C-alpha positions in Angstrom: 18.0 -28.1 -18.6 16.2 -27.2 -15.3 13.5 -29.6 -14.0 10.1 -28.3 -14.8 7.5 -27.7 -12.1 4.3 -29.8 -12.1 0.9 -28.3 -10.9 1.1 -30.5 -7.8 4.5 -29.0 -6.8 3.2 -25.4 -7.5 0.2 -26.1 -5.2 2.4 -27.5 -2.5 5.0 -24.6 -2.6 2.2 -22.0 -2.4 0.4 -23.7 0.5 3.7 -24.1 2.5 3.8 -20.3 2.8 1.0 -20.4 5.4 1.9 -23.5 7.3 3.1 -21.4 10.3 0.0 -19.2 10.4 -1.4 -19.2 13.9 -4.5 -17.3 12.8 -6.6 -18.9 10.1 -10.1 -17.7 10.9 -11.6 -14.4 11.9 -12.5 -15.6 15.4 -8.8 -16.3 16.1 -7.6 -12.7 15.6 -6.2 -11.1 18.7 -8.5 -9.3 21.1 -8.5 -5.5 21.4 -7.4 -5.8 25.0 -3.9 -7.0 23.9 -3.1 -3.5 22.6 -1.3 -1.3 25.1 -3.3 1.8 26.2 -6.5 0.8 24.3 -8.6 0.6 27.5 -7.3 4.0 28.6 -8.0 5.5 25.2 -11.5 4.0 24.8 -12.5 5.0 28.3 -11.4 8.6 27.7 -13.2 8.8 24.3 -16.4 7.2 25.8 -16.4 9.8 28.6 -16.0 12.6 26.0 -19.0 11.1 24.0 -21.2 10.9 27.1 -20.3 14.4 28.2 -20.6 15.9 24.8 -17.0 17.2 24.8 -15.5 18.4 21.5 -13.6 15.6 19.7 -11.4 15.8 16.6 -10.0 13.1 14.3 -6.7 13.8 12.5 -6.0 11.4 9.7 -3.5 11.0 6.9 -3.6 11.5 3.2 -2.8 8.0 1.9 -5.2 5.1 1.5 -4.6 3.7 5.0 -5.1 7.2 6.5 -8.2 8.0 4.6 -9.8 4.6 5.4 -8.8 4.9 9.1 -10.6 8.3 9.1 -13.7 6.8 7.4 -13.9 3.9 10.0 -13.7 6.1 13.1 -15.9 8.9 11.7 -18.6 6.4 10.5 -18.7 4.9 14.0 -19.2 8.4 15.4 -21.9 9.2 12.8 -23.8 6.0 13.6 -23.8 6.8 17.3 -24.7 10.5 16.7 -21.4 11.9 18.0 -20.4 15.4 17.1 -16.8 15.6 15.9 -14.5 17.5 13.6 -12.1 15.9 11.1 -8.9 17.1 9.6 -6.9 15.1 7.0 -3.7 17.1 6.5 -2.9 18.3 3.0 0.4 17.0 1.7 1.3 20.3 0.1 0.2 22.9 2.7 0.2 20.9 6.0 2.8 18.2 5.5 2.5 14.9 7.2 0.6 14.1 10.4 -0.3 16.1 13.5 1.6 19.3 13.9 1.4 22.5 16.0 -0.5 24.4 13.1 -3.2 21.7 13.0 -3.6 21.7 16.8 -4.0 25.5 16.6 -7.0 25.1 14.2 -8.8 22.8 16.7 -10.8 24.0 19.6 -11.4 20.6 21.2 -11.0 18.6 24.4 -9.8 15.3 22.7 -7.7 14.7 19.6 -7.6 11.2 18.1 -4.9 10.6 15.5 -5.4 7.7 13.0 -2.5 6.3 11.0 -0.1 9.0 12.3 1.1 10.8 15.5 3.9 8.5 16.7 6.4 11.2 15.8 4.3 14.2 16.8 6.5 15.3 19.8 5.9 19.0 19.4 2.2 18.8 18.8 1.8 16.5 21.8 3.6 19.0 24.0 1.2 21.8 22.9 -1.8 19.5 23.5 -0.5 18.9 27.1 0.0 22.7 27.7 -3.5 23.4 26.4 -5.2 20.7 28.4 -6.2 18.7 25.3 -6.1 14.9 25.7 -4.2 13.5 22.8 -4.9 9.9 21.8 -2.5 8.5 19.2 -3.4 5.5 17.1 -0.7 4.5 14.7 1.3 1.6 13.3 4.5 3.2 12.1 7.9 2.4 13.6 8.5 3.7 17.1 11.0 6.7 17.3 13.6 6.9 20.1 11.5 9.5 21.9 7.7 9.0 22.2 5.3 11.9 22.2 3.9 12.8 25.7 0.3 11.8 24.9 -2.7 10.8 27.0 -2.6 7.3 25.4 -0.7 5.7 22.6 -2.2 2.7 20.8 0.5 1.3 18.5 1.3 -2.5 18.3 5.0 -1.8 17.6 5.5 -0.5 21.2 8.0 -2.7 23.0 5.7 -3.3 26.0 2.6 -4.0 23.9 1.3 -7.5 24.1 -0.3 -7.5 20.6 1.1 -10.6 18.8 1.0 -9.4 15.2 2.7 -6.0 15.0 2.6 -5.7 11.2 -0.9 -4.3 10.9 -2.0 -1.1 9.2 -3.3 2.1 10.7 -6.9 1.3 9.7 -6.7 -2.0 11.6 -5.6 -0.1 14.7 -8.5 2.4 14.2 -10.9 -0.6 13.8 -9.5 -2.1 17.1 -10.2 1.3 18.8 -13.8 1.1 17.5 -14.0 -2.5 18.9 -12.8 -1.3 22.3 -15.3 1.6 22.2 -18.1 -0.7 21.4 -17.2 -2.7 24.5 -16.7 0.3 26.7 -20.0 1.8 25.7 -21.9 -1.5 25.7 -23.5 -0.9 22.3 -24.5 -3.4 19.7 -22.4 -2.7 16.6 -21.4 -4.8 13.7 -17.6 -4.5 13.3 -17.6 -6.8 10.2 -19.2 -4.0 8.3 -15.7 -2.4 8.0 -14.0 -5.5 6.4 -14.7 -4.1 2.9 -12.6 -1.1 3.7 -10.0 -2.9 5.8 -9.0 -5.3 3.0 -8.2 -2.2 0.8 -6.1 -0.5 3.5 -4.2 -3.7 4.4 -3.3 -4.3 0.7 -2.6 -0.7 -0.2 -0.3 -0.2 2.8 1.6 -3.3 1.7 1.1 -5.2 4.9 2.2 -8.8 5.1 -0.5 -11.1 3.7 -0.1 -13.9 6.2 -1.9 -14.7 9.5 -4.6 -12.3 10.6 -4.0 -10.0 7.6 -4.6 -12.7 5.1 -7.8 -13.8 6.9 -9.1 -10.2 7.0 -8.3 -9.5 3.4 -9.8 -12.8 2.1 -13.0 -12.1 4.1 -12.9 -8.4 3.2 -12.9 -9.1 -0.6 -16.0 -11.2 -0.1 -17.6 -8.4 1.9 -16.4 -5.8 -0.8 -18.5 -7.6 -3.3 -21.6 -7.5 -1.1 -20.9 -4.1 0.2 -23.8 -1.6 0.5 -21.3 1.3 0.3 -22.3 3.6 -2.7 -18.6 4.2 -3.5 -18.0 0.5 -4.4 -21.2 0.2 -6.4 -20.0 3.3 -8.3 -16.6 1.8 -9.0 -18.3 -1.4 -10.4 -20.6 0.7 -12.6 -17.9 3.1 -13.8 -15.4 0.4 -14.8 -18.0 -2.2 -15.9 -17.0 -4.8 -13.3 -19.4 -7.5 -12.0 -17.0 -8.4 -9.2 -14.0 -6.9 -7.5 -10.9 -9.0 -6.8 -7.5 -8.6 -5.1 -5.9 -7.2 -8.3 -8.6 -4.6 -8.5 -7.6 -3.3 -5.0 -3.9 -3.2 -6.0 -4.2 -1.7 -9.5 -7.5 0.2 -9.5 -9.1 1.0 -6.1 -5.9 1.7 -4.1 -4.4 4.1 -6.8 -7.7 5.9 -7.1 -8.2 6.6 -3.4 -4.5 7.6 -3.2 -4.6 10.0 -6.1 -6.6 12.8 -4.4 -4.0 13.1 -1.6 -1.2 12.8 -4.1 -2.5 15.4 -6.6 -4.8 17.8 -4.6 -6.5 16.9 -1.3 -7.3 13.5 0.3 -10.7 14.9 1.5 -12.1 14.1 -2.0 -11.4 10.4 -1.4 -12.7 10.5 2.1 -16.0 12.1 0.9 -16.2 9.6 -2.0 -16.0 6.7 0.4 -18.7 8.2 2.6 -21.0 9.0 -0.4 -24.7 8.5 0.6 -25.9 7.4 -2.9 -24.6 6.0 -6.1 -25.2 9.2 -8.2 -23.3 11.3 -5.7 -20.5 8.7 -5.6 -20.3 8.5 -9.4 -20.0 12.3 -9.6 -17.1 12.3 -7.0 -15.5 9.3 -8.7 -15.4 11.1 -12.0 -13.3 13.8 -10.5 -11.0 11.3 -8.7 -10.5 9.4 -12.0 -9.4 12.7 -13.6 -6.9 13.3 -10.8 -5.6 9.7 -11.3 -5.1 10.3 -15.0 -3.1 13.4 -14.2 -1.1 11.4 -11.7 -0.2 8.8 -14.3 1.1 11.5 -16.8 3.0 13.3 -14.0 4.5 9.9 -12.9 5.7 9.1 -16.5 7.5 12.4 -16.8 9.1 12.2 -13.4 10.2 8.6 -13.9 12.1 9.6 -17.0 13.7 12.5 -15.1 15.1 10.1 -12.5 16.8 7.7 -15.0 20.1 9.6 -15.2 20.5 9.0 -11.4 20.6 5.2 -11.9 24.2 4.0 -11.7 24.9 0.4 -12.7 27.7 0.0 -10.2 25.7 1.3 -7.2 23.3 -0.7 -5.1 20.9 2.2 -4.3 19.2 5.0 -6.3 19.0 8.5 -4.8 17.5 11.1 -7.1 16.3 14.6 -6.7 15.0 17.6 -8.6 13.7 21.1 -8.1 9.9 21.2 -7.5 9.5 17.5 -8.5 5.9 16.6 -7.7 5.8 15.7 -4.0 2.7 13.5 -4.4 4.4 11.4 -7.0 8.0 10.8 -5.7 6.9 7.7 -3.7 5.3 6.0 -6.7 8.4 6.8 -8.8 10.7 5.4 -6.1 8.6 2.2 -6.1 8.9 1.9 -9.9 12.6 2.5 -9.8 13.2 -0.2 -7.1 11.1 -2.7 -9.0 12.7 -2.0 -12.4 16.3 -1.9 -11.2 16.1 -4.3 -8.2 17.6 -1.7 -5.9 16.2 0.4 -3.0 15.3 3.9 -4.2 14.8 7.4 -2.7 13.4 10.2 -4.7 13.4 13.8 -3.3 11.5 16.9 -4.3 13.5 20.1 -3.6 11.7 23.3 -2.5 12.8 26.3 -0.3 16.2 24.8 0.6 14.7 21.6 1.8 14.3 18.2 0.2 11.3 15.9 1.0 11.8 12.4 -0.1 10.0 9.1 -0.4 11.9 5.8 -0.1 11.1 2.2 -1.1 13.0 -0.9 -0.1 13.6 -4.1 -2.0 14.3 -7.7 -1.0 15.7 -8.0 2.5 16.8 -4.4 2.6 15.3 -2.4 5.5 15.0 1.0 4.0 14.0 2.7 7.3 17.2 1.4 9.1 19.3 2.5 6.2 17.8 6.0 6.5 18.1 6.0 10.3 21.9 5.3 10.0 22.1 8.9 8.5 20.1 10.5 11.3 22.6 13.3 12.1 22.2 14.7 8.5 18.4 14.6 8.5 15.5 16.9 9.5 13.1 14.0 10.0 12.2 10.5 8.9 9.7 7.7 9.6 7.9 4.7 8.1 8.6 1.0 8.0 10.9 -1.6 6.4 9.5 -1.4 2.9 8.6 2.3 2.7 9.7 5.5 4.4 9.6 9.3 4.2 12.6 11.5 4.8 13.4 15.3 4.9 16.8 16.9 4.7 18.4 20.3 4.0 19.7 20.4 0.4 23.2 21.2 1.5 23.4 17.7 3.0 21.9 15.8 0.0 25.1 14.9 -1.8 26.7 13.7 1.4 23.6 11.7 2.2 23.8 10.0 -1.2 27.5 9.3 -0.9 27.0 7.7 2.5 24.1 5.5 1.3 26.0 4.4 -1.7 28.8 3.4 0.6 26.5 1.6 3.1 24.7 -0.2 0.3 27.9 -1.5 -1.3 27.8 -4.3 1.3 24.4 -5.6 -0.1 24.6 -9.0 -1.7 22.6 -9.9 -4.8 20.7 -12.3 -2.6 19.6 -9.5 -0.3 18.4 -7.3 -3.2 16.5 -10.2 -4.8 15.3 -11.9 -1.6 11.7 -11.3 -2.5 12.2 -12.8 -5.9 8.9 -14.4 -6.6 10.2 -16.8 -9.3 8.7 -20.2 -8.4 10.5 -22.1 -11.1 10.4 -23.2 -14.7 7.2 -24.4 -16.3 6.2 -25.9 -19.7 3.5 -24.4 -21.9 1.2 -27.4 -21.6 0.9 -26.8 -17.8 -0.6 -23.3 -18.4 -4.3 -24.0 -18.4 -7.5 -23.4 -16.5 -6.5 -25.9 -13.8 -3.3 -23.9 -13.1 -5.3 -20.7 -13.0 -7.6 -22.2 -10.3 -4.6 -23.4 -8.2 -3.1 -19.9 -8.3 -6.5 -18.2 -7.5 -7.0 -20.4 -4.5 -3.9 -19.0 -2.9 -5.0 -15.3 -3.3 -4.7 -12.6 -2.1 -1.2 -12.0 -3.2 1.1 -9.3 -1.7 3.9 -9.0 0.9 5.1 -12.4 2.2 2.7 -14.1 -0.3 4.0 -12.7 -3.7 2.2 -13.6 -6.8 4.3 -16.4 -8.3 6.3 -15.8 -11.4 7.4 -18.6 -13.8 10.0 -19.0 -16.5 9.0 -20.3 -19.9 11.9 -21.1 -22.2 12.3 -21.1 -26.0 8.7 -20.4 -27.0 7.8 -19.2 -30.5 6.1 -15.8 -31.1 3.3 -16.4 -33.6 1.7 -12.9 -33.5 3.0 -9.6 -32.2 0.9 -6.4 -31.9 1.4 -3.0 -30.2 -1.5 -1.8 -28.2 -2.4 1.2 -25.9 -2.8 4.8 -26.7 0.8 5.3 -27.6 1.6 1.7 -28.6 3.5 1.3 -25.3 2.2 -2.2 -24.6 2.9 -5.4 -26.4 0.4 -8.2 -27.1 1.8 -11.6 -28.2 0.4 -14.9 -29.2 3.0 -17.6 -28.2 2.9 -21.1 -29.4 4.5 -24.4 -28.3 3.2 -27.4 -30.2 -0.6 -27.2 -30.1 -0.6 -24.8 -27.1 -1.3 -21.2 -28.0 -1.0 -18.6 -25.2 -1.9 -15.0 -25.1 0.6 -12.7 -23.4 0.7 -9.0 -22.5 3.9 -7.0 -21.8 2.9 -3.6 -20.3 5.4 -0.8 -20.9 7.7 -3.2 -22.7 11.4 -2.5 -22.8 12.4 -5.3 -25.2 10.3 -6.0 -28.3 9.6 -9.5 -29.5 8.2 -10.0 -33.0 6.7 -12.8 -35.1 9.3 -15.6 -35.8 11.3 -14.9 -32.6 11.8 -17.6 -30.0 12.0 -16.1 -26.5 12.5 -17.0 -22.8 10.1 -15.0 -20.6 9.5 -14.3 -16.9 5.7 -13.9 -16.3 2.7 -14.2 -14.0 -0.6 -15.8 -14.9 -3.9 -13.9 -14.7 -7.5 -14.5 -15.6 -8.8 -13.4 -19.0 -12.6 -13.4 -18.9 -13.8 -12.6 -22.5 -17.5 -12.9 -23.1 -17.8 -15.6 -20.4 -14.9 -17.7 -21.7 -12.2 -17.8 -19.0 -8.6 -18.5 -20.2 -5.2 -17.9 -18.6 -3.3 -14.9 -19.8 0.4 -14.3 -19.3 1.6 -11.0 -18.0 5.2 -10.7 -19.0 7.6 -9.1 -16.5 10.7 -9.6 -18.5 11.9 -11.0 -21.8 14.9 -12.8 -20.5 16.4 -13.9 -23.8 15.8 -13.7 -27.5 17.0 -16.5 -29.8 
């Protein structure tokens, strides 16, 4: 039998994840000046502000892009700057700055946030029309850069910024910091931490170093935020406080749903609501979009299952008119469920637009890049990427990736396995819950720990949820009774069974009584 983990060991293992962090306090984060081109960009924007030139912000339709747009536009609002804003529509505009969007804008300066690093054609048009294009982005650098007035992206080779894994909203925030300096204005940059913690977590940035510091402080600020949108979320969902899990499972998906289902402008306007009544009205509509998204996701996930092959190390699935806004979430669900990278395409007008998710040590962007001759376009980062291809090349693309991924070892696919070790039922108590909560927020590079509990008895089993798709268990070992939930269960355990489970621990706060609750990831074995 494996040696059981003690609480002291759990605490030590979790703390060791941050022993190499160079940045542990907000005042230690890198200065704006370490970002290449940021001085050039801020000087040009400041001149445009002083001379009342026409400025446009071009954002993106995901959480990071929407929040980037809110940060820069709020700064302009507070300083009384006139500007126009476009957040491209996923269905009618596609991703990022393109020639059609440039054609809509009669401006002197365009600032992209969370996009633009691949906008070669649009940059050329800006140049020809005498528009100064300032790109702020964080996505991987393509082999050819756009010919822009300034590019602020920490991933550039000759950029001195020490932490290149930051999100688009952080880059936009750094631009605001540089503008504050350039203009010599008194402006409280920490007012954006409530938004930044959401963007960092939703865009799955690594939660170590400066990101961890900003998210920890951001969650505190989120709970004291004067923003009407967050007060509305608390009221609507009956929450006294908002935590890291609320960002991952509630706020992030809500903000994302407008861009996925209709138009991201709904989420942008919600976050900029002036009062709680207005915010509640907007939230009600966003919640309805999110509910529609969940149903669409369930149907699409089922449609992809025939593409899962046990003897292949990657899942590549496609279908006619599959919902473009949902393919990314489904790719994510597939990769988590089957422990393989996944790419899901929607086919329309002879083209397939896909969303990819990596797993473990697999760099999904590099895998896609290896097929560049077959592709119309691609971009993203190690964990998530977008890709487009003509449908006549799809099958060859799939065959090539199956071949390339055949080299992956099980270790590579399960490298981010967050199993900490085996634990006994008597260790699962309020003290363990406190140890785990002290190491929050959890995410990339700091995964929420999973534990293995062997041979525990099922005392009570009950199906819950609208369609009985979730399983609630009371587990017992000696005098220790534990409540466990298994969402979207795939193996059913019933009273009288003894089971091995893989699980995480969460807080159950019922009428003021706080107890640990097990969230089952997998029933490993039934006896």
